[in-house]
PyMOL Python script that loads the backbone (N, CA, C, O; Angstrom):
from pymol import cmd

cmd.read_pdbstr("""\
ATOM      1  N   MET A   1       2.151  19.476 -29.747  1.00  0.00           N
ATOM      2  CA  MET A   1       3.536  18.586 -30.537  1.00  0.00           C
ATOM      3  C   MET A   1       4.480  18.393 -29.349  1.00  0.00           C
ATOM      4  O   MET A   1       3.970  17.566 -28.594  1.00  0.00           O
ATOM      5  N   MET A   2       5.382  18.728 -28.995  1.00  0.00           N
ATOM      6  CA  MET A   2       6.163  18.377 -27.718  1.00  0.00           C
ATOM      7  C   MET A   2       5.842  17.527 -27.015  1.00  0.00           C
ATOM      8  O   MET A   2       6.443  16.458 -26.910  1.00  0.00           O
ATOM      9  N   ASP A   3       3.808  18.169 -25.785  1.00  0.00           N
ATOM     10  CA  ASP A   3       4.080  17.271 -24.987  1.00  0.00           C
ATOM     11  C   ASP A   3       3.892  15.180 -25.545  1.00  0.00           C
ATOM     12  O   ASP A   3       4.329  14.159 -25.013  1.00  0.00           O
ATOM     13  N   ALA A   4       2.928  15.447 -26.978  1.00  0.00           N
ATOM     14  CA  ALA A   4       2.689  14.101 -27.599  1.00  0.00           C
ATOM     15  C   ALA A   4       3.606  13.568 -27.614  1.00  0.00           C
ATOM     16  O   ALA A   4       3.530  12.358 -27.401  1.00  0.00           O
ATOM     17  N   LYS A   5       5.269  14.312 -27.932  1.00  0.00           N
ATOM     18  CA  LYS A   5       6.963  13.167 -28.180  1.00  0.00           C
ATOM     19  C   LYS A   5       7.015  12.904 -26.475  1.00  0.00           C
ATOM     20  O   LYS A   5       6.669  11.914 -25.831  1.00  0.00           O
ATOM     21  N   LYS A   6       7.509  14.023 -26.095  1.00  0.00           N
ATOM     22  CA  LYS A   6       7.320  14.011 -24.600  1.00  0.00           C
ATOM     23  C   LYS A   6       6.496  12.170 -23.783  1.00  0.00           C
ATOM     24  O   LYS A   6       6.923  11.293 -23.032  1.00  0.00           O
ATOM     25  N   ALA A   7       5.347  12.402 -24.437  1.00  0.00           N
ATOM     26  CA  ALA A   7       4.398  11.633 -23.473  1.00  0.00           C
ATOM     27  C   ALA A   7       5.044  10.017 -23.719  1.00  0.00           C
ATOM     28  O   ALA A   7       5.412   9.215 -22.861  1.00  0.00           O
ATOM     29  N   LEU A   8       5.028   9.850 -25.520  1.00  0.00           N
ATOM     30  CA  LEU A   8       5.759   8.920 -25.864  1.00  0.00           C
ATOM     31  C   LEU A   8       6.814   7.839 -25.521  1.00  0.00           C
ATOM     32  O   LEU A   8       6.990   6.624 -25.438  1.00  0.00           O
ATOM     33  N   THR A   9       7.542   9.328 -25.341  1.00  0.00           N
ATOM     34  CA  THR A   9       8.883   9.321 -24.744  1.00  0.00           C
ATOM     35  C   THR A   9       9.502   8.383 -23.380  1.00  0.00           C
ATOM     36  O   THR A   9      10.390   7.556 -23.172  1.00  0.00           O
ATOM     37  N   GLU A  10       8.187   9.246 -22.465  1.00  0.00           N
ATOM     38  CA  GLU A  10       8.223   8.545 -21.284  1.00  0.00           C
ATOM     39  C   GLU A  10       7.593   7.567 -21.327  1.00  0.00           C
ATOM     40  O   GLU A  10       7.840   7.156 -20.194  1.00  0.00           O
ATOM     41  N   ASN A  11       6.753   6.615 -21.881  1.00  0.00           N
ATOM     42  CA  ASN A  11       6.593   5.313 -22.035  1.00  0.00           C
ATOM     43  C   ASN A  11       6.448   4.891 -23.342  1.00  0.00           C
ATOM     44  O   ASN A  11       5.667   4.704 -24.275  1.00  0.00           O
ATOM     45  N   ASP A  12       7.970   4.813 -22.817  1.00  0.00           N
ATOM     46  CA  ASP A  12       8.492   3.973 -23.832  1.00  0.00           C
ATOM     47  C   ASP A  12       7.835   3.805 -25.333  1.00  0.00           C
ATOM     48  O   ASP A  12       8.261   2.978 -26.139  1.00  0.00           O
ATOM     49  N   GLY A  13       6.465   4.927 -25.668  1.00  0.00           N
ATOM     50  CA  GLY A  13       6.790   4.299 -27.337  1.00  0.00           C
ATOM     51  C   GLY A  13       5.160   3.512 -27.056  1.00  0.00           C
ATOM     52  O   GLY A  13       4.528   2.985 -27.972  1.00  0.00           O
ATOM     53  N   ASP A  14       4.874   3.548 -26.199  1.00  0.00           N
ATOM     54  CA  ASP A  14       2.894   2.816 -25.964  1.00  0.00           C
ATOM     55  C   ASP A  14       1.929   4.087 -26.338  1.00  0.00           C
ATOM     56  O   ASP A  14       2.397   5.186 -26.040  1.00  0.00           O
ATOM     57  N   MET A  15       1.182   4.076 -26.696  1.00  0.00           N
ATOM     58  CA  MET A  15       0.150   4.528 -27.179  1.00  0.00           C
ATOM     59  C   MET A  15      -0.386   5.298 -26.561  1.00  0.00           C
ATOM     60  O   MET A  15      -0.618   6.484 -26.798  1.00  0.00           O
ATOM     61  N   GLU A  16      -0.765   4.312 -25.219  1.00  0.00           N
ATOM     62  CA  GLU A  16      -2.159   3.617 -24.725  1.00  0.00           C
ATOM     63  C   GLU A  16      -1.586   4.299 -23.387  1.00  0.00           C
ATOM     64  O   GLU A  16      -2.371   4.885 -22.641  1.00  0.00           O
ATOM     65  N   ALA A  17      -0.566   4.242 -23.162  1.00  0.00           N
ATOM     66  CA  ALA A  17       0.071   4.713 -21.453  1.00  0.00           C
ATOM     67  C   ALA A  17       0.010   5.959 -21.848  1.00  0.00           C
ATOM     68  O   ALA A  17      -0.886   6.583 -21.280  1.00  0.00           O
ATOM     69  N   ALA A  18       1.157   7.078 -23.264  1.00  0.00           N
ATOM     70  CA  ALA A  18       0.822   8.173 -23.881  1.00  0.00           C
ATOM     71  C   ALA A  18      -0.101   8.394 -23.275  1.00  0.00           C
ATOM     72  O   ALA A  18      -0.096   8.676 -22.077  1.00  0.00           O
ATOM     73  N   VAL A  19      -1.410   8.278 -24.239  1.00  0.00           N
ATOM     74  CA  VAL A  19      -2.820   9.087 -23.632  1.00  0.00           C
ATOM     75  C   VAL A  19      -3.302   9.536 -22.747  1.00  0.00           C
ATOM     76  O   VAL A  19      -3.870  10.623 -22.644  1.00  0.00           O
ATOM     77  N   ASP A  20      -2.995   8.123 -21.419  1.00  0.00           N
ATOM     78  CA  ASP A  20      -3.224   8.223 -20.324  1.00  0.00           C
ATOM     79  C   ASP A  20      -2.751   9.501 -19.809  1.00  0.00           C
ATOM     80  O   ASP A  20      -3.394  10.502 -19.493  1.00  0.00           O
ATOM     81  N   TRP A  21      -1.171   9.209 -19.781  1.00  0.00           N
ATOM     82  CA  TRP A  21       0.285  10.450 -19.137  1.00  0.00           C
ATOM     83  C   TRP A  21      -0.997  11.229 -19.889  1.00  0.00           C
ATOM     84  O   TRP A  21      -2.091  10.821 -19.500  1.00  0.00           O
ATOM     85  N   LEU A  22      -1.029  12.096 -20.722  1.00  0.00           N
ATOM     86  CA  LEU A  22      -1.417  13.066 -21.293  1.00  0.00           C
ATOM     87  C   LEU A  22      -2.213  14.070 -20.573  1.00  0.00           C
ATOM     88  O   LEU A  22      -2.005  15.176 -20.075  1.00  0.00           O
ATOM     89  N   ARG A  23      -4.075  12.560 -20.825  1.00  0.00           N
ATOM     90  CA  ARG A  23      -4.908  12.919 -20.050  1.00  0.00           C
ATOM     91  C   ARG A  23      -4.014  13.138 -18.207  1.00  0.00           C
ATOM     92  O   ARG A  23      -3.908  14.244 -17.679  1.00  0.00           O
ATOM     93  N   THR A  24      -3.602  12.085 -17.685  1.00  0.00           N
ATOM     94  CA  THR A  24      -3.142  13.002 -16.494  1.00  0.00           C
ATOM     95  C   THR A  24      -2.160  14.676 -16.309  1.00  0.00           C
ATOM     96  O   THR A  24      -1.949  15.571 -15.491  1.00  0.00           O
ATOM     97  N   LYS A  25      -1.968  14.436 -17.099  1.00  0.00           N
ATOM     98  CA  LYS A  25      -1.174  16.477 -16.974  1.00  0.00           C
ATOM     99  C   LYS A  25      -2.135  16.971 -17.188  1.00  0.00           C
ATOM    100  O   LYS A  25      -2.458  17.737 -16.280  1.00  0.00           O
ATOM    101  N   GLY A  26      -3.236  16.894 -18.482  1.00  0.00           N
ATOM    102  CA  GLY A  26      -3.907  17.847 -18.288  1.00  0.00           C
ATOM    103  C   GLY A  26      -5.015  18.237 -17.177  1.00  0.00           C
ATOM    104  O   GLY A  26      -5.312  19.335 -16.706  1.00  0.00           O
ATOM    105  N   LEU A  27      -5.450  17.115 -16.965  1.00  0.00           N
ATOM    106  CA  LEU A  27      -6.071  17.605 -15.063  1.00  0.00           C
ATOM    107  C   LEU A  27      -5.514  18.015 -14.196  1.00  0.00           C
ATOM    108  O   LEU A  27      -5.916  18.944 -13.495  1.00  0.00           O
ATOM    109  N   ALA A  28      -4.465  17.410 -14.054  1.00  0.00           N
ATOM    110  CA  ALA A  28      -3.304  18.356 -13.756  1.00  0.00           C
ATOM    111  C   ALA A  28      -3.463  19.771 -13.249  1.00  0.00           C
ATOM    112  O   ALA A  28      -3.907  20.330 -12.246  1.00  0.00           O
ATOM    113  N   LYS A  29      -2.712  20.203 -14.779  1.00  0.00           N
ATOM    114  CA  LYS A  29      -3.183  21.983 -15.196  1.00  0.00           C
ATOM    115  C   LYS A  29      -4.898  22.193 -15.255  1.00  0.00           C
ATOM    116  O   LYS A  29      -5.420  23.062 -15.953  1.00  0.00           O
ATOM    117  N   ALA A  30      -5.438  21.520 -14.649  1.00  0.00           N
ATOM    118  CA  ALA A  30      -6.845  21.911 -15.279  1.00  0.00           C
ATOM    119  C   ALA A  30      -6.743  22.494 -13.531  1.00  0.00           C
ATOM    120  O   ALA A  30      -6.870  23.709 -13.373  1.00  0.00           O
ATOM    121  N   ALA A  31      -6.475  21.443 -12.040  1.00  0.00           N
ATOM    122  CA  ALA A  31      -6.965  21.671 -11.063  1.00  0.00           C
ATOM    123  C   ALA A  31      -6.047  22.885 -10.930  1.00  0.00           C
ATOM    124  O   ALA A  31      -6.553  23.579 -10.048  1.00  0.00           O
ATOM    125  N   LYS A  32      -5.093  23.389 -11.321  1.00  0.00           N
ATOM    126  CA  LYS A  32      -4.481  24.308 -10.896  1.00  0.00           C
ATOM    127  C   LYS A  32      -5.846  25.790 -11.310  1.00  0.00           C
ATOM    128  O   LYS A  32      -6.232  26.805 -10.730  1.00  0.00           O
ATOM    129  N   LYS A  33      -6.052  25.317 -12.189  1.00  0.00           N
ATOM    130  CA  LYS A  33      -6.374  26.548 -12.492  1.00  0.00           C
ATOM    131  C   LYS A  33      -7.719  26.883 -12.590  1.00  0.00           C
ATOM    132  O   LYS A  33      -8.310  27.671 -13.328  1.00  0.00           O
ATOM    133  N   SER A  34      -8.343  25.630 -11.108  1.00  0.00           N
ATOM    134  CA  SER A  34      -9.899  25.675 -11.083  1.00  0.00           C
ATOM    135  C   SER A  34     -10.477  26.656  -9.880  1.00  0.00           C
ATOM    136  O   SER A  34     -11.596  26.781  -9.382  1.00  0.00           O
ATOM    137  N   GLY A  35      -9.260  27.261  -9.655  1.00  0.00           N
ATOM    138  CA  GLY A  35      -9.238  27.788  -7.979  1.00  0.00           C
ATOM    139  C   GLY A  35      -9.605  29.496  -8.729  1.00  0.00           C
ATOM    140  O   GLY A  35     -10.535  30.123  -8.220  1.00  0.00           O
ATOM    141  N   ARG A  36      -9.026  29.972  -9.609  1.00  0.00           N
ATOM    142  CA  ARG A  36      -8.830  31.120 -11.004  1.00  0.00           C
ATOM    143  C   ARG A  36     -10.515  31.614 -10.888  1.00  0.00           C
ATOM    144  O   ARG A  36     -11.472  30.844 -10.973  1.00  0.00           O
ATOM    145  N   THR A  37     -10.607  33.646 -10.594  1.00  0.00           N
ATOM    146  CA  THR A  37     -11.217  33.749 -11.259  1.00  0.00           C
ATOM    147  C   THR A  37     -11.255  34.667 -11.967  1.00  0.00           C
ATOM    148  O   THR A  37     -10.789  35.804 -11.891  1.00  0.00           O
ATOM    149  N   ALA A  38     -12.358  33.685 -13.333  1.00  0.00           N
ATOM    150  CA  ALA A  38     -12.228  35.036 -14.603  1.00  0.00           C
ATOM    151  C   ALA A  38     -13.037  35.634 -14.322  1.00  0.00           C
ATOM    152  O   ALA A  38     -14.136  35.302 -13.878  1.00  0.00           O
ATOM    153  N   ALA A  39     -12.553  36.778 -14.572  1.00  0.00           N
ATOM    154  CA  ALA A  39     -13.711  38.256 -14.244  1.00  0.00           C
ATOM    155  C   ALA A  39     -13.769  38.696 -15.211  1.00  0.00           C
ATOM    156  O   ALA A  39     -14.890  39.186 -15.344  1.00  0.00           O
ATOM    157  N   GLU A  40     -13.039  38.867 -16.255  1.00  0.00           N
ATOM    158  CA  GLU A  40     -13.177  39.528 -17.814  1.00  0.00           C
ATOM    159  C   GLU A  40     -13.821  39.599 -18.846  1.00  0.00           C
ATOM    160  O   GLU A  40     -13.132  39.730 -19.858  1.00  0.00           O
ATOM    161  N   GLY A  41     -14.729  39.569 -18.962  1.00  0.00           N
ATOM    162  CA  GLY A  41     -15.329  38.882 -20.263  1.00  0.00           C
ATOM    163  C   GLY A  41     -17.038  40.123 -20.775  1.00  0.00           C
ATOM    164  O   GLY A  41     -17.175  41.190 -20.177  1.00  0.00           O
ATOM    165  N   LEU A  42     -18.194  39.631 -21.999  1.00  0.00           N
ATOM    166  CA  LEU A  42     -19.211  39.827 -22.179  1.00  0.00           C
ATOM    167  C   LEU A  42     -20.836  39.581 -21.739  1.00  0.00           C
ATOM    168  O   LEU A  42     -21.263  38.525 -21.274  1.00  0.00           O
ATOM    169  N   VAL A  43     -21.096  39.978 -21.822  1.00  0.00           N
ATOM    170  CA  VAL A  43     -22.488  39.436 -22.005  1.00  0.00           C
ATOM    171  C   VAL A  43     -23.529  39.612 -23.401  1.00  0.00           C
ATOM    172  O   VAL A  43     -24.145  40.674 -23.307  1.00  0.00           O
ATOM    173  N   ALA A  44     -23.806  38.995 -24.412  1.00  0.00           N
ATOM    174  CA  ALA A  44     -25.062  38.769 -25.734  1.00  0.00           C
ATOM    175  C   ALA A  44     -25.785  38.557 -24.944  1.00  0.00           C
ATOM    176  O   ALA A  44     -25.818  37.854 -23.935  1.00  0.00           O
ATOM    177  N   VAL A  45     -26.748  39.568 -25.705  1.00  0.00           N
ATOM    178  CA  VAL A  45     -28.731  39.135 -25.501  1.00  0.00           C
ATOM    179  C   VAL A  45     -28.725  39.573 -26.912  1.00  0.00           C
ATOM    180  O   VAL A  45     -28.102  40.457 -27.499  1.00  0.00           O
ATOM    181  N   LYS A  46     -30.022  38.279 -27.466  1.00  0.00           N
ATOM    182  CA  LYS A  46     -30.789  38.759 -28.195  1.00  0.00           C
ATOM    183  C   LYS A  46     -32.147  38.242 -28.792  1.00  0.00           C
ATOM    184  O   LYS A  46     -32.457  37.127 -29.209  1.00  0.00           O
ATOM    185  N   VAL A  47     -32.573  38.944 -28.735  1.00  0.00           N
ATOM    186  CA  VAL A  47     -34.529  38.530 -29.416  1.00  0.00           C
ATOM    187  C   VAL A  47     -35.283  39.263 -30.725  1.00  0.00           C
ATOM    188  O   VAL A  47     -35.509  40.400 -31.141  1.00  0.00           O
ATOM    189  N   GLU A  48     -35.536  37.798 -31.119  1.00  0.00           N
ATOM    190  CA  GLU A  48     -35.823  37.888 -32.077  1.00  0.00           C
ATOM    191  C   GLU A  48     -37.748  36.810 -32.266  1.00  0.00           C
ATOM    192  O   GLU A  48     -38.145  35.753 -31.777  1.00  0.00           O
ATOM    193  N   GLY A  49     -38.149  37.454 -32.854  1.00  0.00           N
ATOM    194  CA  GLY A  49     -40.024  36.356 -33.057  1.00  0.00           C
ATOM    195  C   GLY A  49     -40.151  35.587 -32.088  1.00  0.00           C
ATOM    196  O   GLY A  49     -40.572  34.430 -32.072  1.00  0.00           O
ATOM    197  N   GLY A  50     -39.690  36.392 -31.057  1.00  0.00           N
ATOM    198  CA  GLY A  50     -40.685  35.994 -29.400  1.00  0.00           C
ATOM    199  C   GLY A  50     -39.295  34.702 -28.644  1.00  0.00           C
ATOM    200  O   GLY A  50     -39.347  33.697 -27.935  1.00  0.00           O
ATOM    201  N   LYS A  51     -38.501  35.283 -29.134  1.00  0.00           N
ATOM    202  CA  LYS A  51     -37.583  34.157 -28.622  1.00  0.00           C
ATOM    203  C   LYS A  51     -36.445  34.822 -27.592  1.00  0.00           C
ATOM    204  O   LYS A  51     -36.517  35.980 -27.180  1.00  0.00           O
ATOM    205  N   GLY A  52     -35.521  34.001 -27.294  1.00  0.00           N
ATOM    206  CA  GLY A  52     -34.341  35.425 -26.107  1.00  0.00           C
ATOM    207  C   GLY A  52     -32.851  34.329 -25.690  1.00  0.00           C
ATOM    208  O   GLY A  52     -32.759  33.493 -24.792  1.00  0.00           O
ATOM    209  N   VAL A  53     -31.796  34.759 -26.766  1.00  0.00           N
ATOM    210  CA  VAL A  53     -30.554  33.971 -25.785  1.00  0.00           C
ATOM    211  C   VAL A  53     -29.539  34.918 -25.367  1.00  0.00           C
ATOM    212  O   VAL A  53     -28.781  35.684 -25.961  1.00  0.00           O
ATOM    213  N   ALA A  54     -29.778  34.605 -24.082  1.00  0.00           N
ATOM    214  CA  ALA A  54     -28.029  35.579 -23.439  1.00  0.00           C
ATOM    215  C   ALA A  54     -27.174  34.404 -23.774  1.00  0.00           C
ATOM    216  O   ALA A  54     -27.425  33.202 -23.865  1.00  0.00           O
ATOM    217  N   VAL A  55     -25.724  35.347 -23.983  1.00  0.00           N
ATOM    218  CA  VAL A  55     -24.672  34.685 -23.860  1.00  0.00           C
ATOM    219  C   VAL A  55     -23.431  35.178 -22.765  1.00  0.00           C
ATOM    220  O   VAL A  55     -22.759  36.179 -23.012  1.00  0.00           O
ATOM    221  N   GLU A  56     -23.205  34.318 -21.477  1.00  0.00           N
ATOM    222  CA  GLU A  56     -21.520  34.821 -21.379  1.00  0.00           C
ATOM    223  C   GLU A  56     -20.491  33.984 -21.366  1.00  0.00           C
ATOM    224  O   GLU A  56     -20.390  32.758 -21.376  1.00  0.00           O
ATOM    225  N   VAL A  57     -19.462  35.212 -21.336  1.00  0.00           N
ATOM    226  CA  VAL A  57     -18.400  34.136 -22.427  1.00  0.00           C
ATOM    227  C   VAL A  57     -17.494  35.349 -21.178  1.00  0.00           C
ATOM    228  O   VAL A  57     -17.454  36.573 -21.059  1.00  0.00           O
ATOM    229  N   ASN A  58     -16.936  34.281 -20.507  1.00  0.00           N
ATOM    230  CA  ASN A  58     -15.808  35.299 -18.859  1.00  0.00           C
ATOM    231  C   ASN A  58     -14.351  34.199 -20.034  1.00  0.00           C
ATOM    232  O   ASN A  58     -14.351  33.093 -20.575  1.00  0.00           O
ATOM    233  N   SER A  59     -13.150  35.576 -19.886  1.00  0.00           N
ATOM    234  CA  SER A  59     -11.768  35.049 -19.828  1.00  0.00           C
ATOM    235  C   SER A  59     -10.738  35.061 -18.891  1.00  0.00           C
ATOM    236  O   SER A  59     -10.878  35.538 -17.765  1.00  0.00           O
ATOM    237  N   GLU A  60      -9.550  34.480 -19.366  1.00  0.00           N
ATOM    238  CA  GLU A  60      -8.752  34.653 -17.807  1.00  0.00           C
ATOM    239  C   GLU A  60      -8.039  35.794 -18.293  1.00  0.00           C
ATOM    240  O   GLU A  60      -7.764  35.707 -19.490  1.00  0.00           O
ATOM    241  N   THR A  61      -7.615  36.954 -17.656  1.00  0.00           N
ATOM    242  CA  THR A  61      -6.427  37.679 -18.724  1.00  0.00           C
ATOM    243  C   THR A  61      -4.905  37.146 -18.340  1.00  0.00           C
ATOM    244  O   THR A  61      -4.802  37.000 -17.122  1.00  0.00           O
ATOM    245  N   ASP A  62      -3.975  36.895 -18.902  1.00  0.00           N
ATOM    246  CA  ASP A  62      -2.503  35.923 -17.889  1.00  0.00           C
ATOM    247  C   ASP A  62      -1.793  36.991 -18.204  1.00  0.00           C
ATOM    248  O   ASP A  62      -1.330  36.757 -19.320  1.00  0.00           O
ATOM    249  N   PHE A  63      -1.495  37.892 -17.892  1.00  0.00           N
ATOM    250  CA  PHE A  63      -0.217  39.488 -17.042  1.00  0.00           C
ATOM    251  C   PHE A  63       0.916  39.357 -18.230  1.00  0.00           C
ATOM    252  O   PHE A  63       1.176  40.167 -19.119  1.00  0.00           O
ATOM    253  N   ARG A  64       1.654  37.743 -17.883  1.00  0.00           N
ATOM    254  CA  ARG A  64       2.612  36.884 -17.563  1.00  0.00           C
ATOM    255  C   ARG A  64       3.043  37.156 -18.721  1.00  0.00           C
ATOM    256  O   ARG A  64       4.250  37.105 -18.957  1.00  0.00           O
ATOM    257  N   TRP A  65       1.990  37.551 -19.812  1.00  0.00           N
ATOM    258  CA  TRP A  65       2.974  37.484 -21.499  1.00  0.00           C
ATOM    259  C   TRP A  65       2.493  39.283 -22.178  1.00  0.00           C
ATOM    260  O   TRP A  65       2.604  39.482 -23.387  1.00  0.00           O
ATOM    261  N   GLN A  66       2.153  40.049 -21.547  1.00  0.00           N
ATOM    262  CA  GLN A  66       1.912  41.288 -21.376  1.00  0.00           C
ATOM    263  C   GLN A  66       3.549  42.014 -22.428  1.00  0.00           C
ATOM    264  O   GLN A  66       4.596  41.424 -22.694  1.00  0.00           O
ATOM    265  N   LYS A  67       3.213  43.128 -22.698  1.00  0.00           N
ATOM    266  CA  LYS A  67       4.886  44.061 -22.571  1.00  0.00           C
ATOM    267  C   LYS A  67       4.984  44.759 -21.871  1.00  0.00           C
ATOM    268  O   LYS A  67       4.160  45.530 -21.378  1.00  0.00           O
ATOM    269  N   ARG A  68       5.639  44.666 -21.764  1.00  0.00           N
ATOM    270  CA  ARG A  68       6.277  45.918 -20.498  1.00  0.00           C
ATOM    271  C   ARG A  68       7.279  46.653 -20.400  1.00  0.00           C
ATOM    272  O   ARG A  68       7.416  47.383 -19.419  1.00  0.00           O
TER     273      ARG A  68
END
""", "prot")
cmd.dss("prot")
cmd.show_as("cartoon", "prot")
cmd.util.cbc("prot")
cmd.orient("prot")
């Protein structure tokens, strides 16, 4: 919500420019995270009626938020 408010403020209330600003900001955040490895996660497998599905879920742990 605060990002949306800031985007509108930065772009003098122009909704289209604010949307573009938010997209650019989101891409910059994604680029920062692209080199990280998501090494935690799990794998689930389900086989039924001759058909199977395998699902892999990876996650990245952010240790900054853990209590010390």
